[in-house]
N, C-alpha and C positions, 0 to 999 in steps of 0.2 A: 287546379292542374291542367295546365294541356298535353295530349298526349303524343307521342313523337309516332308519327305514323309512318314512317320509314321502318321501323322496326316489329311493324302488326301482320299478322295477316288475316285474311277475311275465311278463305280456304283452310283445307288439310294441310295442300303444299303449294306453295308459289311455283309458275308453272318451272323458273330456272333451276328448282328442287326437283321437279320431276326431271325436267329433260337430262340433268346432271345423273338421277338415279337411274333413268332409261337407256344412258349412255353407256355407264359403266356395269350395267346388266348385262347390256346386248353385247360389249365388249368380252366379257368373260364367256360368257353364251357363246361366243365363235373363235374364242379360245381353246373351249374344251372340244366345240367341230371340226376343229382345225387340227387338234394331237389325236383325238380318237375317231376312228373313222367307225361310223354308223353301221357299216358291213363287217366287222372283227365284233365289237363290242357289244353287249347286251343291254346296255343300261338306259338305254335308248327306251323311249314310249313306243310300243307296237299298235300300229291303226286297230282299234276295235272292228273297224267295217271289216276291212281286209280278213281278220280272222274270224267272223261272223259269215264271210259271203265267199271268201274266195277271189272276189271282183276286187281292182284301184278303186278307191277315193281319187277326189282330185289332187288331194294332200298328199298321198303316198307316195315315196321316191323324193319327197321337198330336204327330209335332212338329209338323203346322199349328193342332191344337187348341192344342197350349200357346202358339203365339205368340197365336192367337185368346183365349184365356182372359186373355195376361198384358195384350193390349188390351182388355179389359173387354166382349171381344163371346162372349158366351156360344152364340147360337144357331148362330152361325159356326162356333164349336165342336161344336158337338153336331153339325154337319154332318160333319165331316171324321172326327170318331170317338166317337161316343156315347157308348160305355165308356169313355173312357179319361177325358172330361170329368164323365161319372158316378162317375167312381172317384176323380177329384181331392180331392172334400172327407176323402174317408176318410183318403187317402194322407195328405193334410196332419195329418188330427188325431194317427196313428200317430205320423208325424214328428213332432210336438209333441212325446206322451208317452215317443217315447225320448229327446228332446233333453231332457225335465224331468228323467228319471231320473239320464240320464247326467251331468247339471249338478251337481244337488239329491244324487244319492248314488253317485256314480263309476259306478254301471253300469247295463245295459240290462236292462230287463224282459223279462221271460219271457212267448215268448208260446203257451198252449198252446192250440192251434188243433187241432180235432178231425178225424179224417182225412175223415169225409164233408164234413164245411167244406169241403177243399181239394178234395175231388171235384165237390162242387157249383160252384166258382168253375173248375173245369176242363171240365164242361160245359156253364155260361153264354158262357166263352169260346167254346168250340167252336159251340155254339147261334149268336152273337152272329157269328162267322164266316160261317155258312153262308147268316145270315137275310141281311147285308148284301152275299151274294155273290149271291143269290137271288130275293129279294123285294124289298131295294130299291136295286138294282142301277141305278144310273143314269149 
């Protein structure tokens, strides 16, 4: 007896299900951040690097920056974490491409990122951390 291949899965979850789940979780998380300011509520995780060294890591302030972006305040978001704020449009575009590919073709796009680009992003993050703790320390 032949098996109907339309309803079988080869992996744990199909790309459409992964995208749907990720979208639902992301929307719920953004609703929480939108309604509860990270500056006022203490249930958000604290940075272990900052707690140990009292230096800002590259991700410090990203939650407050996201809160500001969701409320339309770009200047305040740049103040909290400029790298996260400037990377947000790129992340949104990448997520849109992944969603389109998963919903249209039921597969994720293959990203061929050269090692040199990965190394440059690492250097940029490291330089950002150094500059924000020395030159722009406030």
